[in-house]
MIMIDREN-171242 format. One line per 10 residues: number of its first residue (from 1); for each residue y, x, z of C-alpha. Coordinates in pm, whole numbers. Each point is the difference from the previous one (the first is absolute). Example, Ala and Ser with C-alpha at 12.3 -4.5 7.8 and 13.67 -1.06 7.14 Angstrom:
1> -450,1230,780 | 344,137,-66 $
! end
This chain:
1> 63,308,291 | -292,2,-173 | -267,230,135 | -368,-85,-34 | -167,-206,277 | -362,102,98 | -250,-272,149 | 36,143,327 | 382,15,29 | 38,-380,-145 $
11> -268,-111,275 | 184,178,286 | 332,-145,-152 | -146,-327,24 | -170,47,328 | 346,94,142 | 190,-292,-139 | -263,-223,160 | 47,180,316 | 394,23,-19 $
21> 108,-334,171 | -206,75,327 | 55,334,18 | 404,-85,-63 | -20,-249,295 | -122,286,240 | 243,240,-184 | 292,199,108 | -33,174,324 | -354,-33,84 $
31> -99,285,196 | 344,175,-44 | -60,45,-377 | 172,-175,-276 | -184,-110,-299 | 159,20,-315 | -97,-185,-290 | 14,133,-352 | -124,-132,-317 | 42,232,-311 $
41> -161,-8,-332 | -387,131,-6 | 3,384,-13 | 348,28,20 | 74,200,304 | -150,358,81 | -275,-77,236 | -126,351,79 | -314,-34,-251 | -89,290,-180 $
51> 203,235,166 | 320,-209,-37 | 261,-53,322 | -103,-291,202 | 350,-133,11 | -60,-304,228 | -129,222,238 | 300,245,-25 | 195,-304,53 | -168,-71,338 $
61> 52,346,122 | 360,24,-114 | 72,-324,141 | -117,106,365 | 149,337,-13 | 349,-139,-127 | 13,-316,219 | -267,27,260 | -130,-312,-83 | -390,-68,-134 $
71> -10,-192,-342 | -327,-56,-181 | 24,-71,-390 | -208,-301,-84 | -33,61,-407 | -137,-250,-254 | 47,-22,-359 | 72,-242,-288 | -90,-33,-369 | 283,-165,-117 $
81> 370,-128,48 | -118,-356,-5 | -277,55,229 | 224,187,231 | 249,-280,-48 | -225,-291,74 | -60,182,389 | 320,62,60 | 147,-355,-137 | -302,-189,211 $
91> 149,133,328 | -371,30,114 | 31,365,80 | 279,237,111 | 55,337,-163 | 254,263,91 | 46,174,-331 | -121,-90,-337 | 64,148,-335 | 25,-245,-288 $
101> 132,59,-345 | 366,-62,-128 | -13,-342,-127 | -201,-111,311 | 262,175,214 | 255,-255,-161 | -205,-291,57 | -80,101,374 | 382,28,45 | 85,-328,-176 $
111> -247,-185,241 | 124,150,288 | -361,209,81 | 198,354,70 | 189,117,280 | 289,195,-76 | -26,364,57 | 189,197,298 | 72,323,-165 | 105,133,349 $
121> -403,38,36 | -49,166,-363 | 229,296,14 | -205,177,-294 | 110,-266,-222 | 219,257,-155 | -302,158,-173 | -35,-274,-243 | 167,64,-292 | 307,-184,-101 $
131> -158,-187,-331 | -235,-170,235 | 266,-148,226 | 201,-320,-47 | -281,-126,-219 | 0,-328,-204 | -255,-150,171 | 153,88,352 | 371,54,-63 | 225,160,302 $
141> 213,-278,173 | 28,205,310 | 235,254,-172 | -198,306,134 | -145,91,-346 | -340,-108,82 | -246,-269,-84 | 27,-262,271 | -379,-76,51 | -192,275,-199 $
151> -46,356,-14 | -152,166,-277 | -364,157,36 | -116,77,-332 | 29,-95,-382 | -103,50,-324 | -36,-165,-375 | -238,-157,-236 | -113,174,-262 | -329,28,-255 $
161> -317,206,117 | -200,84,-284 | -343,219,-64 | 84,258,-238 | -365,8,-139 | 30,-352,-98 | 356,-66,-118 | 139,163,-306 | 341,190,85 | 233,-162,-289 $
171> -87,-344,197 | 179,93,325 | 345,-23,115 | 86,-390,-31 | -144,-325,206 | -150,-72,-305 | -304,187,90 | -93,-275,228 | -20,-229,-339 | -166,248,-242 $
181> -313,-194,-126 | -214,364,-84 | -45,32,394 | -123,-377,34 | -176,4,293 | 92,280,171 | 335,-117,125 | 82,-98,363 | 318,-228,104 | 123,-67,339 $
191> -158,-278,182 | 343,-114,135 | 261,-200,-150 | 323,208,18 | -170,293,-112 | -168,-156,-289 | 294,-211,-111 | 214,290,78 | -201,238,-268 | 25,-288,-283 $
201> 354,-17,63 | 49,387,-56 | -205,7,-277 | 230,-255,-165 | 279,213,84 | 131,-230,275 | 7,247,268 | 326,-189,116 | -147,-343,14 | -294,14,257 $
211> 206,-190,262 | 150,-267,-286 | 57,-347,73 | -59,-89,-348 | -345,-183,-27 | -49,86,-380 | -2,389,72 | -269,-36,255 | -222,-235,-261 | 69,280,-269 $
221> -162,239,266 | -270,-247,91 | -63,-5,-412 | -21,408,5 | -243,-22,294 | -237,-248,-192 | 52,178,-291 | -157,355,177 | -275,-195,222 | -260,-9,-255 $
231> -2,388,-48 | 3,41,405 | -303,122,158 | 150,-192,343 | 267,-37,244 | 4,238,276 | 153,145,294 | -202,248,232 | -269,1,-265 | 192,213,-231 $
241> -84,311,204 | -380,6,-88 | 52,-147,-359 | 232,295,-87 | -153,274,196 | -359,-53,-168 | 122,-60,-345 | -75,-387,-38 | 358,-86,-73 | 252,195,-219 $
251> 300,-120,43 | 181,-176,327 | 353,-63,104 | 63,90,392 | 212,188,267 | 79,346,-87 | -135,128,360 | -308,-161,-57 | -59,195,-303 | -34,311,155 $
261> -263,-150,230 | -214,-40,-319 | 101,315,-184 | -175,182,305 | -324,-161,-111 | 65,30,-375 | 172,247,-170 | -16,-157,-307 | 293,-266,102 | 332,25,-107 $
271> 315,-212,99 | 335,-99,-133 | 304,-231,37 | 53,-239,-281 | 295,46,-260 | 90,-395,49 | 59,55,373 | -185,-58,303 | -4,-153,365 | 140,231,292 $
281> -136,-121,327 | 78,107,361 | -188,-67,333 | 202,-24,308 | -44,6,369 | 116,-348,162 | -22,-170,333 | -73,-359,6 | 202,-231,204 | -294,-86,191 $
291> -47,337,114 | -86,55,391 | 96,354,-9 | 292,49,-212 | 140,312,143 | -325,145,10 | -23,-73,-327 | 312,136,-131 | -104,345,181 | -305,-33,-213 $
301> 190,-48,-305 | 224,312,98 | -271,223,66 | -157,-57,-334 | 341,132,-159 | -40,349,153 | -165,254,-183 | -369,60,125 | -92,-347,-42 | 220,-100,-297 $
311> -154,319,-221 | -344,-92,129 | 31,-368,-105 | 119,95,-343 | -279,263,-41 | -267,-244,98 | 119,-265,-238 | 160,205,-296 | 216,-298,-23 | 380,139,-36 $
321> 242,28,312 | 324,-102,14 | 41,231,292 | 213,345,-51 | -216,190,260 | -296,-53,-226 | 145,28,-363 | 195,325,110 | -299,171,176 | -154,273,-228 $
331> -335,-27,166 | -49,-368,-98 | 138,58,-375 | -254,276,-24 | -264,-256,166 | 60,-238,-264 | -9,248,-300 | -334,143,152 | -152,-366,-52 | 99,16,-368 $
341> 246,217,-205 | 274,-221,-19 | -112,-221,333 | 350,39,130 | 174,-123,-322 | -231,-295,-44 | 130,-142,342 | 360,130,-13 | 111,53,-405 | 52,-360,-145 $
351> -37,103,-384 | -216,-147,-267 | -224,205,-253 | 294,44,-228 | 218,161,332 | 229,-309,-14 | 115,-134,353 | -240,-301,56 | 205,-368,21 | -128,-119,329 $
361> 63,-335,200 | -153,-135,346 | -128,-353,51 | 202,-205,204 | -103,-325,228 | -73,-313,-211 | 132,-292,152 | -121,-380,-19 | -61,-105,-337 | -29,341,-132 $
371> -307,106,204 | -158,-307,-24 | 20,51,-418 | -124,358,47 | -299,-125,214 | -85,-300,-243 | 47,252,-310 | -238,219,177 | -268,-245,59 | 25,-132,-374 $
381> -41,371,-82 | -298,69,206 | -186,-331,-88 | 86,-16,-368 | -304,-10,-258 | 7,-47,-358 | 36,-324,-108 | -223,19,-286 | -246,217,210 | 18,-249,273 $
391> -89,-276,-255 | -301,206,-142 | -133,47,331 | 13,-355,151 | -181,-125,-338 | -214,292,26 | -114,-137,356 | 7,-376,-109 | -200,86,-329 | -248,225,229 $
401> -48,-287,253 | -56,-315,-295 | -242,247,-165 | -188,44,348 | -34,-348,55 | -104,-108,-370 | -272,262,38 | -112,-125,351 | 0,-359,-95 | -205,93,-345 $
411> -273,229,199 | 0,-290,287 | -42,-281,-321 | -282,230,-146 | -191,55,314 | 13,-388,77 | -149,-51,-349 | -292,246,60 | -113,-175,294 $
! end
């Protein structure tokens, strides 16, 4: 869900997005090759770089060997669920496989933008652990025990990353670290509304209210974020990597898998799941209703559930896998622990610093007035300035301007008197 995006990858993704409508028109069987359009998070699939497995290339070879047909994967990336949603809902481009998060999957289902999956083309679905089937965001209505529209890809939990050389050990363990004035100017908050408001609700002990219909609770969370705002260094997403890796910030809430990426570049960083509870998220593979190649798309999903690509993707991203072929693989466990002594535990053992099981909850799709309320509160938070500070600033500008005019006219009058 949220790996670092490099400028070059962003540029390439944007270029692909611009070209896709034209490419789609001359797609499918051009030259006997079917083009499969896959849209995923940035750096969220093993791509062959730095000795990793090129799983898309491997899929193309596997498909030809299995079905005797040529397929070319056209792979592009997005940086947020909302960016992906805008593309899918606009109808301007056609993708065959997308990887949204849980709450966005629910929204896409509600709006008729996803196709029901034919598990006859996905026989490897049995590799997905039962806890990830018949999900709240995509309940089983077919009676086969599986999600109707989505196949879990990777998952994780949000925790707090901190620099052990800058943060006192007695201060850790709670969401309150993100509100600790001792670390003013060294705290980073999410630059997206769901996670930011979620962090405030968790800090208030409202872990089970993150999808509430009660406007008063959303406003209570807003006040908590306003209280935090003066001590923040900033609201960030991908910028977090450089800031935490180079020590220019000390504390940040972020996704567990990305913590290990940062740790590789700064071993002073540590991570914990807060006592008050946290968000558990799932990213899953889906086929848009507008897909031109549904059967090939389902076979692609099926291939990603087999051992070699599934392990390669989990190792590349450091995110937790819902695939039993991954979590039961001894070499994978050793690989995660080689990154950090407790690397595997960080991803799969959901206890807080006291060893207690962490309360988790998942975001659900906010509909209608509730979504509008969140958007409005987020805008209020981002544009909010201290009233007194604003008044002083405005008065300062006015006084400065008046003083300038007085001096200008005084000098001008003096010059006239001289001449």
